[in-house]
Phi, psi and omega in degrees: 000278183253008182264112181272150175290175177306132184296139178289167179303317175240105182294154181302324186227146174227149180265130174219129179285125178257322180223132179236153172083014177275116181275147175065021178297137184236324180205168180190165176205160183229147179207115179060239180259021182237145172229134181241130183240134173251141188240166179297332183269014178085006181278141170249125183239132179252129175242146178227150181280119182216164177236139179292325181203165179299341183270353184247150179292140177297151177211161179279126182236145181293130181252327180200160179210131180210165181248140172289155176302130179090349178057032179275157181303143176273117184272328185197144173234125178238122180265141177243086185302325185290347179240002185055043182228157174227138175258125182243120185258122181203135175053045178062028177227149173251121178256152185245129182230159179265153175248148001268001190282344185061036171279140178293140172292132182306140180298336177289342179263308178219124176269153178300148174271133186248169177060041182263128174267324178196167175210161184212123176268144177305119188301318181296324181286338175295335184269002177297140184287167176290128181283169176300143181302334182282347184285122177293142184298332180291344180265356185273160177291137179289160177246131183261141176209161181248144173244122180268121178252187185298325184218023180200167174242121177258132182257131181230159173230132184243134170218242174286335174228173180261130182241124176279135181256296180194177180229138181242130178298141177214085190305323184268001180064201181192153180246341180207139181211150173224138185243143174220104182063233181272005184248137180236124172261124189223142176250130171262206184288338186233333187212170177262150178218155169252130177245124172275104186291329181290325184249003178054047179242144182241135176243122177284139183251263184218162181288153174293324176229131177261000182280148180284348182261161180303144183240127184259359181283171180255153176294160177223130180219138167214150178280129180245353173205118184251026173291136186304324183260003183218052179297143181214139183230151170253127179237148184251134180226125180278131182262348187108334179237336179200175177246132177262141172252114185247131178269128184235136176270181186291348176268358181088010182266143176293141176225173183054212177251208182230140173263160178213139177233149181288343178218169184279121182299145172285329185203145177219135181220157173262129169227078190312136008265038183233153171249124180250133181231131176265120182265163182301334178279007176073009168280158178241120179260132183249120177248152172282132177294323186282317185256349183064011178274151179282134186252334186195147170238116178271118186295161180289148177292152183256349190259346186213114183294340182261005183292155177061075177265342179195167172249147178223123179274135176259096187291334181251017174069163179208167186264138178238124177300139182253114176290329178296319179297319180295322180294326185273342180265102180234155177287134176228151179276134179234127178282128179266358179255133177288131180299145180287140177244145179254000000 
């Protein structure tokens, strides 16, 4: 459970502070040399990696700050690199912004989606690379996503504009969802389900909590295989004494092994080949996806009781300033004249 093996020479993960002093931070994501932060007061903050001078190490600096309409908390930011777009979820609405500047898409082009309980972008399409800057957005491949409403699932496709596809009844609604191709893994108030979006079929999986007493934790889902014909999800279920992580394929069958945590994780993400889970004590447990064994425990921070409120996976990678690189790069004198020989 929480007992890690002897640490390897180079651990899978290391902690490095990229941005400090952001108040009311609620969610965030990173892409390339940009970091986007959403706050409790409705602020969206953009940071970019820059250097003051050639002699100083690059660092993330604030580039812009703006407020969402209504100043409501920002619940989630999802970046779509292949379309230069970001979806910002706040106050049951999805707002559309451009990357990397975080300028709002004009309302005459795309209006916010309302009455949203949760949403899920096709995981494989999230990993599409950034296209050439010269490519017009109308020529790019669209990105598909689902909007979970109180009693239905609405399917959309986004490119230069937003295209509505269809709606599927979902009587129990949903609070959290992850999509892989035509399959949607969704949690309602009590249990997990798999929805086949192409055939509008639902498969019941397992309860969010197996304990007989009330459970105050949140469901957890992450995509662990995004192949179109072999979708796979990890779902978390509280037993009353620990939380189990069960891998489920698109047919609803268990695969791989089982993970276990001593408490119910606040957040769980895939950073292949590892599964990272943030626990209530603010430690981060790292498991191997292939063997399900624990590989590392990142200790809780000592300086800030509110640190580590969530984990966010950067599917298209991001840049981290290297202090080791700065230490090794020093000015040296080089003679441009060949020494005289006798």
